N, C-alpha and C positions, 0 to 999 in steps of 0.2 A: 607184476605190479608196475614195473618200469616201462614196459612197452605195450601192455594190454589195454583193452578198452577201459575207459574211466568207470564204466559200470561194474567191472570186475573188482574194483577197489571197494565198492560198497558191499559186495558179496563177501570179500575177504574180511572187511570190518565186522560184518554180522557173524562171522565164524572165528573171530579173533581169539575167543576163549580156547578153541581147539589148537590154534597155533601157539598160544601162550603155554599150553600144557606141554608142548614139545620142548620147552626150555629145560625140562628135567629128563629128557629122553636119555636112555642108557641102553647100549647094546654091547654085549661082550661076546667075543669069539676067540677061542683058544687062549683065554686069559688076558686078552687085549681089549681095551675099551674102544669101540668104534663109533660111538654116537656123537662125537664132538661136532661133526659137520652139521648134523640136524639141529643140535642145540644152538650153534652159531647162526645158522640161517633163520631159525625161529626168532632169535633175539633181534637180528637185523630187521626182519619183517615187522616185528612189534614196534621197534624204534621208529621205523618209517610211518607206521600207522599212527603213532602217538605224536608225530611232528609233520603235519600236512605241508608246511612250507618246504621242508627237506625233501619230502616225497615229490613235490612238484619240481624241485631242482633236479632230482635224479631222473625224473621223466623227461625233462628238457634236455639233459645231457644225453640220455639214451636216444632221444629223437634226433639230436645232432649227429651222433655217431652213426645211427642207422642211415641218415641221409648221405653221409660221406661214403658209406660202404655200398650204397645202392648202385652207384655208377661203376663199381668194380665188377669184373667178370673173370672167370677162369681162362677165357680165351685171350684176354689182353694182358700181355706180359711185357716187361721192359726189354727182355732179351729173346729174340726169336730162337726157336729150338735149333736151327741150323748153326748158330754161333757156338753151341756147346759140342757139336759133333765134329 
């Protein structure tokens, strides 16, 4: 939602009832409840869908971060490998 095409938001909105249903998701494994991550993610998605201004802010932040990281590459490091050997 934060970095996808704006058209994807309309698709997510049209299926928001499915996402909302995941707010009650529960998964137990060996006596431990493991569904908290799904419930939290569902809740955060629904909150963003309910507040379009907040969603646009999050999209702008993600775009800014993405543009900062675009110039970085694995080949460019501050310390050449020879300095560590």
